[in-house]
C-alpha positions in Angstrom: 15.5 -4.7 -15.1 12.3 -4.6 -12.9 10.3 -1.4 -12.4 8.3 -0.1 -9.5 5.8 2.7 -10.2 5.7 5.0 -7.2 2.7 7.4 -7.0 2.6 10.3 -4.6 0.8 13.6 -5.2 3.4 15.4 -3.0 7.2 15.1 -3.1 10.2 17.2 -2.3 10.7 20.2 -2.4 7.0 20.6 -1.4 6.3 21.4 2.3 3.7 18.9 3.6 3.2 15.6 5.3 2.9 13.7 2.1 6.2 15.0 0.8 8.0 14.5 4.1 6.8 10.9 4.1 7.4 9.9 0.5 10.6 11.7 -0.4 12.8 9.7 2.0 10.8 6.5 1.6 11.3 6.5 -2.2 15.1 7.0 -1.7 15.4 4.1 0.8 13.3 1.9 -1.5 15.5 2.8 -4.6 18.7 2.1 -2.6 17.4 -1.3 -1.5 16.6 -2.5 -5.1 19.6 -0.8 -6.7 21.0 -2.9 -9.6 17.8 -5.0 -9.9 15.0 -2.5 -10.2 14.1 1.1 -11.2 11.8 3.2 -8.9 9.9 5.7 -11.0 8.1 8.4 -9.1 5.1 10.2 -10.6 4.4 13.3 -8.5 3.6 17.0 -9.0 5.4 20.3 -9.0 5.3 22.0 -5.5 1.7 23.1 -5.1 0.7 22.5 -1.4 0.5 26.2 -0.6 -0.3 29.0 -2.9 2.1 31.3 -1.0 5.1 28.9 -1.2 7.0 28.5 -4.4 10.1 26.3 -4.9 12.1 25.5 -8.0 12.0 21.9 -9.1 12.8 20.0 -12.3 10.1 18.3 -14.3 12.4 15.3 -14.7 15.1 14.0 -12.5 17.3 10.9 -12.7 19.2 9.9 -9.5 20.6 6.5 -10.4 17.8 4.1 -10.3 15.4 6.7 -8.8 13.5 8.6 -11.6 11.2 11.5 -10.7 8.5 13.0 -12.9 6.9 16.2 -11.6 3.7 17.2 -13.2 2.7 20.9 -13.4 -0.8 21.6 -12.1 -3.2 24.4 -12.9 -3.2 27.3 -10.4 -5.5 26.5 -7.5 -6.5 27.8 -4.0 -7.4 24.5 -2.3 -11.2 24.7 -3.1 -13.0 21.5 -4.0 -13.3 22.2 -7.7 -9.6 23.3 -7.8 -8.6 20.0 -6.2 -10.7 18.0 -8.7 -9.0 19.8 -11.6 -5.6 19.2 -10.0 -6.1 15.5 -9.5 -7.6 15.1 -13.0 -4.5 16.8 -14.5 -2.2 14.5 -12.4 -4.2 11.4 -13.3 -4.2 12.2 -17.0 -0.5 13.1 -17.2 0.6 10.0 -15.3 -1.3 7.8 -17.8 0.3 9.7 -20.7 3.9 9.6 -19.3 3.6 5.9 -18.5 2.3 4.9 -21.9 4.3 2.1 -23.6 6.3 1.2 -20.4 6.2 -2.0 -18.3 5.9 -2.4 -14.5 6.3 -5.1 -11.9 4.7 -3.4 -8.9 2.6 -0.4 -8.3 3.0 1.6 -5.0 0.6 4.5 -4.2 0.7 6.7 -1.1 -2.7 8.4 -0.9 -4.7 10.6 1.4 -7.6 11.6 -0.9 -8.3 8.2 -2.5 -7.7 9.2 -6.1 -3.9 8.6 -6.0 -4.8 5.1 -4.8 -7.4 4.8 -7.5 -4.8 5.7 -10.1 -2.6 3.0 -8.7 -5.6 0.6 -9.1 -6.0 1.6 -12.7 -2.3 0.9 -13.4 -2.3 -2.4 -11.6 -5.2 -3.5 -13.8 -3.4 -2.3 -16.9 -0.2 -4.2 -16.0 -1.8 -7.0 -14.1 0.7 -6.5 -11.3 0.4 -6.2 -7.5 -0.9 -3.0 -5.9 0.6 -1.8 -2.6 -1.3 1.1 -1.0 -0.1 3.4 1.8 -3.3 5.0 3.2 -2.8 8.3 5.0 -6.5 9.3 5.4 -9.9 7.7 5.0 -11.2 10.1 2.3 -14.8 8.8 2.1 -15.1 9.2 5.9 -13.7 12.7 5.9 -15.7 14.0 2.9 -18.9 12.7 4.5 -18.1 15.0 7.5 -16.8 18.0 5.6 -19.5 18.3 2.9 -22.7 19.8 4.4 -25.0 19.7 1.4 -27.3 16.6 1.5 -27.8 16.8 -2.3 -24.0 16.6 -3.0 -23.6 13.8 -0.5 -26.5 11.9 -2.0 -24.8 11.9 -5.5 -21.1 11.9 -4.5 -20.8 9.4 -1.6 -22.1 6.2 -3.5 -19.6 6.9 -6.3 -16.8 7.4 -3.9 -17.7 4.3 -1.9 -17.7 2.2 -5.1 -14.3 3.6 -6.1 -12.9 3.0 -2.6 -14.2 -0.6 -2.5 -12.8 -1.5 -5.9 -9.5 0.1 -5.1 -8.9 -1.3 -1.6 -10.2 -4.7 -2.5 -7.7 -5.0 -5.4 -4.6 -4.3 -3.3 -2.4 -7.1 -2.1 -1.2 -5.0 0.8 -2.5 -1.9 2.5 -0.4 0.1 5.0 -2.5 2.1 7.5 -0.7 5.2 8.8 -2.9 5.3 11.9 -4.0 2.4 14.2 -7.3 4.3 14.3 -8.1 3.1 10.7 -8.1 -0.6 11.6 -11.8 -1.0 12.3 -12.8 0.7 9.1 -10.6 -1.6 7.0 -12.0 -4.8 8.5 -14.5 -4.8 5.6 -11.7 -5.5 3.0 -11.0 -9.2 3.1 -8.0 -11.0 1.7 -5.6 -8.0 2.0 -2.4 -8.0 4.0 -2.2 -5.0 6.4 0.6 -3.2 8.2 0.9 -0.1 10.4 4.0 1.9 9.5 3.2 5.3 11.0 4.8 8.7 10.2 8.0 9.2 12.0 10.6 11.7 13.1 13.0 13.1 10.4 16.7 13.5 10.9 16.5 17.3 10.8 14.4 17.2 14.0 16.4 14.5 15.8 19.4 16.8 15.6 17.6 19.7 17.3 19.4 21.2 20.3 17.5 22.4 23.4 17.0 26.2 23.5 15.7 26.2 27.0 18.0 29.0 28.3 16.8 31.6 25.7 13.2 30.7 26.4 13.7 31.1 30.2 15.0 34.7 29.6 11.6 35.6 28.0 9.4 33.8 30.4 8.6 36.8 32.5 7.2 38.7 29.5 5.1 37.2 26.7 4.7 33.4 26.3 4.7 32.2 22.7 2.4 29.5 21.2 3.5 28.3 17.8 1.5 26.4 15.1 2.9 25.4 11.7 1.1 23.6 8.9 -2.1 23.7 6.9 -4.8 26.2 7.7 -7.8 24.4 6.3 -11.2 23.2 7.4 -9.6 20.0 8.7 -7.5 22.0 11.2 -10.4 24.3 12.2 -8.1 27.0 13.5 -10.7 29.7 12.9 -12.8 27.9 15.6 -10.2 27.9 18.3 -7.3 30.4 17.8 -9.3 33.8 17.8 -11.3 32.7 20.8 -8.4 31.4 22.8 -6.2 34.4 21.9 -8.9 36.7 23.1 -9.2 34.9 26.4 -5.5 34.6 27.0 -4.8 38.3 26.4 -1.6 40.2 26.1 0.5 37.8 28.2 0.4 35.3 25.3 1.2 35.5 21.6 0.2 33.1 18.8 2.5 32.6 15.8 0.8 30.7 13.0 3.0 29.6 10.1 1.2 28.2 7.0 -1.6 28.6 4.5 -4.7 26.9 3.3 -8.3 27.1 2.3 -9.7 28.3 5.7 -7.1 31.1 6.2 -9.6 33.8 5.1 -12.0 32.5 7.8 -9.3 32.7 10.4 -8.3 36.2 9.4 -11.9 37.4 9.3 -12.6 36.0 12.8 -9.5 37.6 14.2 -10.6 40.9 12.7 -14.1 40.6 14.0 -12.9 40.0 17.5 -10.2 42.7 17.3 -7.5 40.2 18.3 -4.0 41.6 18.2 -1.9 38.9 19.8 -2.0 36.5 16.7 0.6 36.7 13.9 -0.1 34.8 10.7 3.0 34.1 8.5 3.6 32.4 5.2 5.0 28.8 5.0 8.8 28.6 5.5 11.4 25.9 4.8 12.2 23.5 7.6 15.4 25.1 8.8 13.6 28.3 9.5 10.7 26.5 11.0 13.0 24.7 13.4 14.2 28.1 14.7 10.6 29.2 15.4 9.9 25.9 17.2 13.0 26.3 19.4 11.8 29.7 20.5 8.3 28.6 21.5 7.0 28.2 25.0 4.2 25.9 23.7 3.8 24.0 20.5 0.2 23.7 19.2 -1.7 21.1 17.2 -5.4 21.1 16.4 -8.0 19.1 14.4 -11.6 20.2 13.7 -14.3 18.5 15.7 -15.3 15.9 13.1 -16.1 12.3 13.6 -13.6 11.2 10.9 -10.7 12.8 12.7 -11.1 10.5 15.6 -9.4 7.8 13.5 -6.4 9.8 12.3 -2.8 10.3 13.6 -1.5 13.6 12.4 2.2 13.6 11.2 2.7 16.9 13.0 2.7 15.0 16.3 6.0 13.4 15.5 7.5 16.8 14.5 6.4 18.7 17.6 7.5 15.9 20.0 11.1 16.4 19.1 11.3 19.9 20.7 11.7 20.5 24.4 8.4 22.4 24.8 5.0 21.3 26.1 2.7 20.0 23.3 -0.8 21.5 23.4 -3.1 19.4 21.3 -6.8 19.8 20.5 -7.5 16.2 19.3 -9.7 13.3 20.1 -10.0 9.6 19.5 -6.9 7.7 18.4 -4.6 10.8 18.3 -5.6 11.6 21.9 -4.8 8.0 23.0 -1.5 8.1 21.2 -0.3 11.4 22.6 -1.3 10.5 26.2 0.4 7.1 25.8 3.6 8.0 24.0 4.4 11.7 24.6 5.3 13.1 28.0 4.8 16.8 28.8 1.7 17.1 26.6 -1.7 18.5 27.3 -4.7 17.2 25.3 -8.0 19.2 25.2 -11.3 18.7 23.3 -11.2 20.0 19.7 -12.7 23.5 19.4 -13.0 24.0 23.2 -11.2 27.3 23.7 -12.0 27.5 27.4 -10.5 24.0 28.1 -7.5 25.0 26.0 -6.9 28.3 27.8 -7.3 26.7 31.3 -4.8 24.0 30.3 -2.2 26.5 29.1 -2.5 28.7 32.1 -2.1 25.7 34.5 0.6 24.0 32.5 4.2 24.8 33.7 6.8 26.0 31.3 10.6 26.0 31.6 10.9 22.3 32.5 13.6 20.0 31.2 11.8 17.7 28.7 13.4 14.4 27.7 11.6 12.3 25.1 14.5 10.0 24.1 12.4 6.9 24.3 9.9 8.4 21.8 12.7 9.4 19.5 14.2 5.9 19.4 10.8 4.3 18.8 9.6 6.5 15.9 12.7 7.4 13.9 11.6 7.9 10.3 14.6 6.1 9.0 13.9 2.9 10.9 10.2 3.0 9.7 11.2 3.6 6.1 13.6 0.7 6.0 11.0 -1.6 7.5 8.3 -0.4 5.1 10.7 -0.6 2.1 11.3 -4.3 3.0 7.6 -4.8 3.2 7.1 -3.3 -0.3 10.0 -5.3 -1.9 8.5 -8.7 -1.0 5.8 -8.2 -3.7 8.3 -7.7 -6.5 
């Protein structure tokens, strides 16, 4: 019986893009190799948000799909906390996998170190490494870290790890077409571009246009759901925009993250009262909030690295019959303007441009994005990607 090691830091029932991508993909992959191969997932206990807790087993066996969930130390999304978490995950995977055999190592990674762990295991077993890259970590960290001293010591080490890891892969999937230019430096590797996609829960969403119309004469609602971190930069846009829009508009922010305190502080300093910040919720409850929204909001901080990314949230929001308001640039801007009708893109962190766009953008329209749904169904993407992985067994 063959064995695929499947590495992903996030997996169900966690609430984040990494979990939503890898949970269904692992199931499809296991189904396709059933009878010939075991798919063994090494992941973590739900940990994406400090304010969201879900019960999960440390060990699960679902036919030929085996799931190990590793408990992490308590953390609050700071850099040192994340280093400790990844070290714990790294160490425990090595321990749990001791004495086993493998035929293929698959790693889905946004922060490089899950990919590096895949590289270590591929060297150990002398087997092919297939990487799914969800972010260019070295690029992002170079923008996010402001200290020249930390950059001086950290970046050369990270670049060396990145080069060794990516050069050793037989195949690298790029989740965003914006990554292509960066990865031209890695020769002799096969590349693919299986993006994020739309999950079945969202494809089954019914229009709630009538109930929204009844509220149109009063307060218009703008909904954001997801991480509240430095990468999203909500503290640089929401308080300012909410202040300008005034009482005729209300923001509902659902999520948690390392920059939440900055957001709350900025709201307090500006005496903003039309912004409500809620804890993360499960998808069925989130769908209800999306359905009631007049606008759905997406934002990335104004950093050079983010011009290459394609946020998974785009696929989620596009399934609802409300205008998408997106503060993004680069590849994400091109993608939205090309693929998603009834959307408005403004420059990241530009509150004035955002407010003007919202005020001028009509609500209450019938929105049909069937062509987008058919093109980016998660299930179709997962089946194609699983076939791509299997060819290296």
